[in-house]
Phi, psi and omega in degrees: 000146181258036186293316183296319176300315184285346176278343184287151179291161186303321184288333174292317178293322179299315183290322175300312177298322180298310180297322177301309183293322177300318180297314182288330175290320173302315180293325178292317179300312175306316183290321188277319186278316185305321185295346180254322185228174167292152175273107175209163171225157178282359187255159174302158183297325182296326180293320178295315176301317181293325175296312176304313182296317182294319176294321179294319183293321180282322177298327185280347182296303181291333175296316181297320181291320183287340176272358185296320178302323177294311181304320183297323178296316180289329177294324175299321178292326187263007187294134178094348182277149177280169176304311175303320182293324175298318175298323178289329179293314180296322175293318182294337178284340185262324191205172175288164003273172174288131181293145178268341177286115182305325180292320177295315180298320182291314181298317179304310179294321178292322175296321180291321177294323180292320177298322178297321181297313176298322182295323179289343177285345178284114183282161180298328177297316176300318179299316181293319178299327173300315178289326174295319178296319178298317178295324180292314185279338183263339186234298189299304183291317178297323180300314181295321183286322178293325176291331178272007180061039175238073184294328183293314177299324179296318183290330172299312179299322179290328175294318176298317178299322180293316180293318179298317179301312179296319174296330184274310185263340181302305176303326182287322177298318177294320182295318182290324182290325184265359183303317177297321179290319176298324177299320178293326179297315182289328176291331176289322182293322178291335181286344181248111183308319182293316178295316181302323177297319181290322177295327180297340176273080183289156179250123181284139177297151180295136180249115182296138176284159175307324180297314181288336173290322177295316182301319176298317178294318177300324179297316175301317179296313179302312181292324172298312180295315180300319178291326176297317178293323178293318181295316177303316175295319180291319178300317178296313180297316179294328181286338183304314177300320175296324176293323180293316179296318176297320177293323178298314180298322180289325178295324179290321183287335179285341182258059185294330179295322183281351182265350182277113182295342181287342187251016181289333184277188181301144184096346176274195178308152177295145182304324179299332177288319180298318176299314172300321176301316181293312181298321178298319177293327175293327179290328174295318177302320183291336187271352189260135178256333181291128188305308186301303181298325180299323183289318178301313181292323179295321179294321176293322177295320178294322177294323178294325178294322177293325176296321174299319174304317183295317184296316177301320182289326178289344184264002178278157176295331180292337181275346181297325182272004178283117181252004185277337181076021180295318179297312180297325183289319181296316181298321177297319177301317176299315182298319179301311179297319179299317180293319178295324177292321179297321175297312177303317180301316176297330175296326178303325183265354184248350182273000000 
């Protein structure tokens, strides 16, 4: 029973709903973005946290407003009770002993009857639909996502299935477990004529108006569109660094002449080409904000600068008489390290 939640002030329910919405939006972004890229953003952590909090607070506003009619019905049941008495009502609905305060006993039985009335409004068709959704989210969709090598999205579907299962079966399990206790509560209320007369004044559950139904549909659509736009933006932003890394890797592979250790001496590519090559790689490193890719690109730029130094030394008159081949071997070692780093960097974007 959601008695304690419905007894809470509006701002408490708003904050709880906000935290719930922010959590699911975070999981949704992680599931959608993570299978293709690392989970990162170019902003500081406090900006990310503020964005999640802002989304949760805004999304929770219409949800809190749309659930207000249900809260009002419980407020009618609990009207006139003090805070300790309201706490006693929530406790009395869960466990023994039977309250001796007539007001608490009356409110507890009326709250239980109201919760039962809301439960009886759920049609068999809606219950069957719930089990169908559980089957889809727990079996069909996860299997497809695991086969498509998208385990994060499969885990998100399993989490959704678990939540629907708790919402579907949880209240029924709680009702059966507490049925003997609630029967004793009702027996105690029936034994007191004054309490029995008060309990007989039942509160009807709130019935959503056609306007409220359309507002709920619109809320779902707006949240879906908003989440999709946000994920698209994050995917584009997160992929930007990977596009830069891919461009750098393509630029390296296009400079085959500069990677050939046999051509570092006189007669090879102009020294200005080597310097421009290294400067270009440094500009790639400066454009990346993700730490992991940034380290790889900076290492590539540093290795290219070392390679340029070797070429400069190989073009000096003193190196013309070197017959040991030390400089070409050193250059080949640097190139191999650069290519290995380039390969590791690309794996960061594809795993």
